[in-house]
N, C-alpha and C positions, 0 to 999 in steps of 0.2 A: 548268704551272699556267694560263697565258694561253689555251692552247688548250683546256683544260678551260673554263674561263669563257665564252670565246666559244662553245662547243657549247651548254652551257647556255642562253646568253643566245639564242642561236639556235632551240634547241629553244621556248622558252618564247614567243619572237617567232611562230613557226611556227603554235605551237598557238593564240594571239589570233585570227590571220588564218582558221584553220580550224575556226571558229565552227560548231557543229551549229545549224541553223536548225528550227524545229518545225515541224510538218506541220500543212497544214490538207485538210481533206476537200472531195471533189468537190461535195457538198451546200453547204457554207458559202462555197466559193470562188463558188458558183453562184448565190449569194444575194448575195455582197458584189459582183459584176459588175453584178446587177441593180440594187442599191442605187447604183451608179458610186462605189464606196467602196474601190476597190483599183485596185494598177498590176500588170498581168501581165508577166511576162517569160518569152518563150520562147527557150530555148537549143537547140534543135533543129537549127539551120542554116537557111540560104536556102531550100533546095529541101523542106525538110519544112513550112517555115512557110508557104511558098506552095501546098502541098499541101492545107494547113489546119490551122488553130491554134486554140487556146481563144480565144472572143470577147473583143477588145479587147486582146489580147497584143500588144505590142512585140516585134520581132525583133532580139534581141540580138545577132545577128551583123552587122547593119548599122547598129545604134545602138550598140554597146559604147563607141566613143569619144566620144560625144553622150549619155551615159545620164544626166548630171547634168540635162541639159536635158530630157529625156524623162520625168523622174519627178515628182510634185509637191513643191512648194515645202514642205509640211507634211513634217519630219523624221520623224513620229510615223504618218504613213499608213501603209496596209497595201500593202505589194510583196509578191509570190509570184511566186517563179521556179520553172520545171518542165522538164523534159527527156522522156526518151523514156518511162520508168517506173520501176518500183521498184529497178531493181539500177543505174540510170543514175547519175553523181555529176556531169556537166556542169553542172548547175544551180547548183553550187555557185560557179561563177566569175561568175554574176551576183549571186547572193545577196551574194556575199563584195562586189563590186563598190557595192551598193547600200548596205550596212554600212558601209564605208569613207568614203563618202560620208555617212555620218552617220544613216542610215535605222535605226530601232530597232525598227520591226515588219515583220522581214522573215521571211517564211515561206516554205514548201517544199511543192509540191504532189507528193507521193512517188508518186502514181498515173501522172503523167505524162501525156503525150498518149496513150499507149496504155490507160490507164485511163480516160480521158475519152471515148476511142471504144467502149472496151467496156462504158461505161456509156449509150452512145447518146445522149451529149450533141450539142447542135449545134457545128459547126465551122465557122468564118469564114474565109473566102479571099480 
């Protein structure tokens, strides 16, 4: 019985941390960047980040341990995480980290860097 209760508790706890995050379109993210109303987190790794990333994005690979200081003080501020593209789920590491820090407006650019490039959007290096 104790094992069943422990299993149920573990499943409930994991579902809390495996929250799904709403998607944001390239157009909406581009506008939020222009308005300086978003913190963007690139989860593609250092080499990809150096090769080109969404403008203003921070590199999760190098700022994972200091994410709390890289994010704005306002816990309701827009935070957007992205990775390679629609099939990539690496963004969840950054989105979950932001959520666990108390951020309530965390979104996902499901198009990822591949979609950003396909839309001929500007990359920052």
